[in-house]
C-alpha positions, 0 to 999 in steps of 0.5 A: 500500500502507498502512503496515500492509500494508507492515509485514505483508509485511516480517514475513511476517504478516497485516495483522490481526496487525500491526493487533492489535500496533499496538493493543496497543503503540500508546501504549507507549514502547520501554522499556515494550514491552521491559519487557512482553516481559520480563514475558511471558517471566518469566510463561511461565517461572513457568507452566512451573515451576508445571506441573512442580511440580504434576506432581511433587506428583501423582507423589508422591501416586500413589507414596505411595498405592501404598505404604500 
């Protein structure tokens, strides 16, 4: 078994997923990978906040349109 296939069996995913992760994080230090993960989490949180705000704006526009 190759290192990739061993890692894939340990994590329960496909070898292509492991290979993709190695390519994405290959040259990074551990601290850089942690920072990337934190930024991705923050980005997801901000996207959710934006979607909620856009929904609020659309709801208010709809409510104002009915009153006038």
